[in-house]
C-alpha positions as CSV (number, residue, x, y, z in Angstrom):
1,M,-14.2,39.1,-105.6
2,S,-13.5,41.4,-102.6
3,E,-17.0,41.2,-101.1
4,P,-17.7,38.4,-98.5
5,A,-20.0,35.7,-99.7
6,A,-21.5,35.5,-96.2
7,S,-21.2,37.5,-93.0
8,R,-19.0,34.9,-91.4
9,L,-16.7,34.3,-94.4
10,L,-13.9,36.3,-95.9
11,V,-13.8,35.5,-99.7
12,R,-11.2,37.1,-101.9
13,A,-8.7,36.6,-104.6
14,E,-5.0,36.7,-103.8
15,G,-3.2,36.6,-107.1
16,S,-4.3,33.4,-108.7
17,V,-5.4,31.9,-105.4
18,G,-9.1,32.0,-104.4
19,R,-9.0,32.3,-100.6
20,I,-11.9,31.5,-98.3
21,T,-11.4,32.1,-94.6
22,L,-14.0,30.9,-92.0
23,D,-14.4,34.1,-90.0
24,R,-16.2,33.1,-86.8
25,P,-13.3,32.8,-84.3
26,E,-15.5,33.2,-81.2
27,A,-17.1,29.9,-82.1
28,I,-13.9,28.3,-83.4
29,N,-15.3,28.9,-86.9
30,A,-18.3,26.5,-86.5
31,V,-20.2,26.6,-89.8
32,D,-23.8,27.6,-90.1
33,H,-26.0,27.3,-93.2
34,G,-25.0,30.7,-94.5
35,M,-21.4,29.8,-94.4
36,I,-22.0,26.5,-96.2
37,R,-23.8,28.4,-99.0
38,G,-21.1,31.1,-99.1
39,I,-18.4,28.6,-99.7
40,A,-20.4,26.8,-102.4
41,D,-21.1,30.2,-104.1
42,A,-17.4,31.0,-104.1
43,L,-16.5,27.6,-105.6
44,D,-19.2,28.2,-108.3
45,R,-17.6,31.5,-109.3
46,W,-14.1,30.2,-109.4
47,E,-14.6,26.9,-111.1
48,H,-14.2,28.3,-114.6
49,H,-12.6,31.6,-113.7
50,P,-9.4,31.9,-115.9
51,D,-7.5,33.8,-113.2
52,I,-8.0,31.4,-110.4
53,R,-5.8,28.3,-110.5
54,L,-6.4,26.9,-106.9
55,V,-8.4,27.5,-103.8
56,L,-7.1,28.0,-100.2
57,L,-9.5,27.3,-97.3
58,D,-8.5,28.3,-93.8
59,G,-9.9,29.7,-90.5
60,A,-9.6,32.9,-88.6
61,G,-8.0,33.0,-85.1
62,D,-5.6,30.8,-83.3
63,R,-7.9,28.2,-81.8
64,G,-8.8,26.2,-84.8
65,F,-9.9,25.8,-88.4
66,C,-13.5,24.6,-87.7
67,A,-15.1,23.1,-84.6
68,G,-17.9,21.6,-86.5
69,G,-21.5,22.4,-87.5
70,D,-24.0,24.5,-85.7
71,V,-25.7,21.6,-83.8
72,R,-27.4,23.9,-81.3
73,T,-29.5,25.2,-84.2
74,L,-30.1,21.6,-85.2
75,R,-31.4,20.8,-81.7
76,E,-33.8,23.8,-81.8
77,Q,-35.1,22.7,-85.2
78,I,-35.8,19.1,-84.1
79,L,-37.5,20.4,-80.9
80,A,-39.6,22.7,-83.0
81,G,-40.6,19.9,-85.4
82,D,-38.9,21.6,-88.3
83,A,-37.2,18.6,-89.8
84,E,-37.3,20.2,-93.3
85,A,-35.0,23.0,-92.2
86,A,-32.6,20.7,-90.5
87,M,-32.4,18.4,-93.5
88,G,-32.0,21.3,-95.9
89,F,-28.8,22.3,-94.0
90,F,-27.4,18.7,-94.3
91,R,-28.3,18.5,-98.0
92,D,-26.3,21.7,-98.7
93,E,-23.5,20.7,-96.4
94,Y,-23.1,17.2,-97.9
95,A,-23.3,18.6,-101.4
96,L,-20.4,20.9,-100.5
97,N,-18.4,18.0,-99.0
98,A,-18.8,16.1,-102.3
99,R,-18.0,19.2,-104.3
100,I,-14.8,19.8,-102.5
101,A,-13.7,16.2,-103.3
102,A,-14.5,16.5,-107.0
103,Y,-13.6,20.1,-107.6
104,P,-11.6,20.5,-110.8
105,K,-9.1,22.9,-109.3
106,Q,-7.0,21.9,-106.4
107,I,-8.2,22.9,-102.9
108,V,-5.7,23.4,-100.2
109,V,-6.9,23.4,-96.6
110,F,-5.0,24.5,-93.5
111,A,-6.6,22.3,-90.7
112,D,-4.7,24.2,-88.0
113,G,-5.9,23.8,-84.4
114,V,-9.4,22.3,-83.7
115,T,-10.8,20.6,-86.7
116,M,-13.8,18.4,-85.8
117,G,-17.1,17.2,-87.2
118,G,-18.2,19.6,-89.9
119,G,-14.6,20.8,-90.1
120,I,-13.5,17.4,-91.2
121,G,-16.2,17.6,-93.9
122,L,-14.4,20.7,-95.3
123,A,-10.8,19.6,-94.7
124,G,-10.9,15.9,-95.1
125,H,-11.9,15.7,-98.7
126,A,-9.6,18.4,-100.1
127,S,-6.8,17.9,-102.5
128,V,-4.0,19.0,-100.1
129,R,-4.7,18.7,-96.4
130,V,-2.2,20.5,-94.1
131,V,-2.1,20.0,-90.4
132,T,0.2,21.7,-87.8
133,E,1.6,20.8,-84.4
134,R,-1.5,22.5,-83.0
135,S,-4.0,20.4,-85.0
136,R,-6.6,18.4,-83.1
137,L,-8.9,16.4,-85.4
138,A,-11.9,14.2,-84.4
139,M,-15.2,12.9,-85.3
140,P,-16.8,13.1,-81.8
141,E,-20.5,12.6,-82.9
142,T,-21.2,9.5,-80.6
143,R,-20.6,11.8,-77.7
144,I,-23.8,13.7,-78.6
145,G,-25.8,10.6,-79.4
146,F,-25.1,10.8,-83.1
147,T,-23.0,9.2,-85.8
148,P,-20.0,10.4,-87.9
149,D,-21.2,12.3,-91.0
150,V,-19.9,14.9,-93.6
151,G,-18.2,12.0,-95.3
152,G,-16.5,11.0,-92.1
153,S,-17.7,7.5,-92.4
154,W,-15.9,7.2,-95.7
155,L,-12.6,8.4,-94.2
156,L,-13.0,6.2,-91.2
157,A,-13.8,3.2,-93.3
158,H,-10.5,3.6,-95.1
159,A,-8.3,4.1,-92.1
160,P,-5.7,1.4,-91.5
161,G,-6.9,-1.8,-89.8
162,R,-9.7,-1.1,-87.3
163,I,-8.5,2.5,-86.5
164,G,-11.8,3.7,-88.2
165,E,-14.0,1.8,-85.8
166,Y,-11.9,3.0,-82.8
167,L,-12.0,6.6,-83.8
168,A,-15.7,6.5,-84.7
169,L,-16.9,4.9,-81.5
170,T,-14.6,6.7,-79.0
171,G,-14.6,10.1,-80.8
172,R,-10.9,10.3,-79.8
173,T,-8.8,13.3,-80.9
174,M,-5.9,12.9,-83.4
175,D,-2.8,15.0,-83.4
176,A,-1.0,15.7,-86.7
177,A,0.9,12.4,-86.8
178,D,-2.3,10.4,-86.1
179,A,-4.3,12.4,-88.7
180,I,-1.7,11.7,-91.4
181,Y,-1.5,8.0,-90.4
182,A,-5.3,7.6,-90.4
183,G,-5.7,9.3,-93.8
184,F,-7.3,12.5,-92.6
185,A,-4.4,14.7,-93.6
186,D,-1.4,14.8,-95.9
187,H,1.3,17.2,-94.7
188,L,2.6,18.6,-91.4
189,V,3.7,22.2,-91.6
190,P,4.7,24.2,-88.5
191,A,2.0,26.8,-87.6
192,D,4.5,29.6,-87.9
193,R,5.2,28.6,-91.5
194,L,1.6,28.7,-92.8
195,D,2.0,32.3,-93.9
196,D,5.1,31.2,-95.9
197,V,3.0,28.5,-97.6
198,R,0.2,31.0,-98.4
199,H,2.8,33.4,-99.9
200,A,4.4,30.6,-101.9
201,L,1.0,29.4,-103.2
202,V,0.2,33.0,-104.4
203,T,3.6,33.9,-105.8
204,R,5.5,30.8,-106.9
205,A,5.2,29.3,-110.4
206,D,8.0,26.7,-109.9
207,P,7.2,24.2,-108.5
208,D,3.8,24.7,-109.9
209,T,1.5,22.3,-107.9
210,P,0.1,23.0,-104.4
211,T,1.5,19.6,-103.3
212,E,5.0,20.4,-104.4
213,I,4.8,23.9,-102.9
214,T,3.6,22.6,-99.6
215,M,6.3,20.0,-99.5
216,L,8.9,22.8,-99.4
217,F,7.7,23.5,-95.9
218,D,6.5,20.2,-94.5
219,E,8.2,18.2,-91.8
220,T,8.2,14.5,-90.9
221,P,5.7,13.9,-88.0
222,E,6.6,12.0,-84.9
223,P,5.5,8.4,-84.8
224,S,1.7,8.0,-84.6
225,R,0.3,6.9,-81.3
226,L,-2.5,5.2,-83.3
227,A,0.1,3.2,-85.2
228,S,1.8,2.0,-82.0
229,A,-1.7,0.9,-80.5
230,R,-2.7,-1.1,-83.6
231,G,-2.3,-4.4,-81.8
232,W,-5.0,-3.9,-79.2
233,I,-7.1,-1.7,-81.4
234,D,-7.3,-4.2,-84.3
235,D,-7.9,-7.1,-81.9
236,A,-10.8,-5.4,-79.9
237,F,-12.5,-3.4,-82.6
238,A,-12.7,-6.4,-85.0
239,A,-15.4,-7.8,-82.7
240,E,-18.9,-8.3,-84.1
241,T,-20.8,-6.0,-81.7
242,V,-20.0,-3.1,-79.4
243,A,-20.6,-5.3,-76.4
244,D,-18.0,-7.8,-77.7
245,V,-15.6,-4.9,-78.4
246,I,-15.8,-3.9,-74.7
247,V,-15.3,-7.5,-73.6
248,R,-12.1,-7.8,-75.7
249,L,-10.9,-4.4,-74.5
250,R,-11.2,-5.6,-70.9
251,A,-9.3,-8.8,-71.6
252,R,-6.3,-6.8,-73.0
253,P,-3.3,-6.1,-70.8
254,E,-2.9,-2.5,-72.0
255,A,-4.2,0.2,-69.6
256,D,-5.4,2.2,-72.6
257,A,-7.5,-0.6,-73.8
258,R,-9.3,-0.9,-70.4
259,A,-9.7,2.8,-70.2
260,T,-11.3,2.8,-73.6
261,A,-13.8,0.2,-72.4
262,D,-14.7,2.4,-69.5
263,E,-15.2,5.3,-71.9
264,L,-17.4,3.4,-74.3
265,E,-19.7,2.4,-71.5
266,T,-20.5,6.1,-71.0
267,Q,-21.4,6.8,-74.6
268,A,-24.9,6.6,-76.2
269,P,-25.6,2.9,-76.7
270,T,-27.8,3.4,-79.8
271,A,-25.2,5.8,-81.4
272,L,-22.4,3.3,-80.8
273,T,-24.4,0.4,-82.2
274,V,-25.4,2.3,-85.4
275,T,-22.0,3.8,-85.8
276,L,-20.1,0.5,-85.8
277,A,-22.4,-0.8,-88.5
278,A,-22.2,2.4,-90.5
279,V,-18.4,2.5,-90.7
280,R,-18.4,-1.1,-91.8
281,S,-21.1,-0.5,-94.3
282,A,-19.2,2.4,-95.7
283,R,-16.3,0.1,-96.6
284,G,-18.6,-1.5,-99.1
285,V,-20.0,1.5,-100.9
286,P,-18.5,2.7,-104.2
287,G,-17.5,6.2,-103.2
288,L,-17.9,9.3,-101.1
289,R,-21.2,10.3,-102.6
290,A,-22.7,6.9,-101.6
291,A,-21.3,7.2,-98.1
292,L,-22.8,10.7,-97.8
293,A,-26.2,9.3,-99.0
294,Q,-26.0,6.7,-96.3
295,E,-25.1,9.3,-93.7
296,Y,-27.9,11.5,-94.8
297,A,-30.5,8.8,-94.2
298,L,-29.0,8.1,-90.8
299,V,-29.2,11.9,-89.9
300,E,-32.9,11.9,-90.6
301,W,-33.4,8.6,-88.7
302,F,-31.6,9.9,-85.7
303,G,-33.5,13.3,-85.9
304,R,-36.9,11.8,-86.3
305,T,-36.8,8.7,-84.1
306,Q,-34.1,9.0,-81.5
307,P,-34.2,11.2,-78.4
308,D,-30.5,10.8,-77.8
309,L,-29.4,13.4,-80.3
310,V,-31.3,16.2,-78.7
311,E,-30.3,15.0,-75.3
312,G,-26.6,14.7,-76.2
313,I,-26.5,18.2,-77.6
314,R,-28.1,19.5,-74.5
315,A,-25.7,17.8,-72.2
316,Q,-22.5,18.6,-74.1
317,L,-23.2,22.0,-75.6
318,V,-26.3,23.7,-74.1
319,D,-26.5,23.0,-70.4
320,K,-22.9,21.6,-70.4
321,D,-23.6,19.3,-67.4
322,R,-21.9,16.4,-69.3
323,S,-24.5,14.1,-67.8
324,P,-26.6,12.8,-70.7
325,R,-29.5,10.5,-70.0
326,W,-29.4,8.1,-72.8
327,R,-32.5,6.1,-73.9
328,P,-31.9,3.2,-73.8
329,A,-29.3,3.5,-71.1
330,T,-27.3,0.4,-71.8
331,L,-26.2,-1.7,-74.8
332,A,-28.2,-4.7,-73.5
333,E,-31.3,-2.6,-73.9
334,V,-30.8,-1.6,-77.6
335,P,-33.3,-3.6,-79.6
336,A,-32.0,-6.3,-81.9
337,G,-32.0,-5.1,-85.5
338,T,-31.5,-1.4,-84.6
339,A,-28.5,-0.9,-86.8
340,A,-30.2,-2.7,-89.8
341,Q,-33.3,-0.6,-89.2
342,A,-31.2,2.6,-89.2
343,L,-29.2,1.7,-92.3
344,S,-32.4,0.8,-94.3
345,F,-34.2,4.0,-93.4
346,A,-35.4,5.9,-96.5
347,P,-35.1,9.7,-96.2
348,T,-38.1,11.9,-97.0
349,V,-36.2,13.7,-99.7
350,P,-33.2,11.9,-101.3
351,L,-29.8,13.5,-101.0
352,W,-29.0,13.1,-104.7
353,S,-31.8,13.5,-107.2
């Protein structure tokens, strides 16, 4: 078990703990297809291995656990007309997200530092989700003309009140307290105690569960800012449409509400429209696998029919001019029925056979 499963992973056994470290610190451990496959291969080997009792997933470097997926490559594949390669990545990534949630051995994840997009897909569905005072979690997909995926819609759909709609539409970042409150994490452990948790997971037999061991080191978070903002968030984000959300935000007395309205008016109108519907639809599906299937269809719909995804990646991550030219440019121009059309899209190849 000493050999890496992929060039950007460190995969090894430490006592009875199978440890996988995302090892791409120069890119805040953003995951590519090889890394996804490598993690899946390690889980395959350890699932029935008698000497491995739990899995620990963490990231190299001090900047973050995982900044997301390799969307630059996604943009290149879309521009090259290679939808098959793009969807192959998402099939493997979503299968891994579901596998983490259903894995028969407990998976502990240290979501220390930046944990966004694809990083949420790895951390958010694990058995024991640890954050630190440095953690910054988000599903920022609307900022690139896209919609939350990797099971993010499932997590957002089950956040308290209308917090899910708020986080999905704005792409706002959560600190540790917010992440625990919103249901994206379980325990706050100071960053300088993570090595102690690792050591205890490897060496301690009593207490014998990862949750009990982690609780030896966790701390009570400060009050969540999201919890204190529930009044205006729940009021505004219960509105039927994104345009109505903005109207309600502007009618609120809170400065943060009005600032949120300003922010939403800069986001991709199509992505906002579809994302609001997708989070609400995810509340009605039977489980994570169904939410992933819905997201998978939306991925292909965006990739095949919407110019905003390529444009958003260009503006945010390639040219970095932060000046995307959305098409259509305003919410009023989004055709009626766009969200229903997106949610009814049938992918070329189903996610689950």
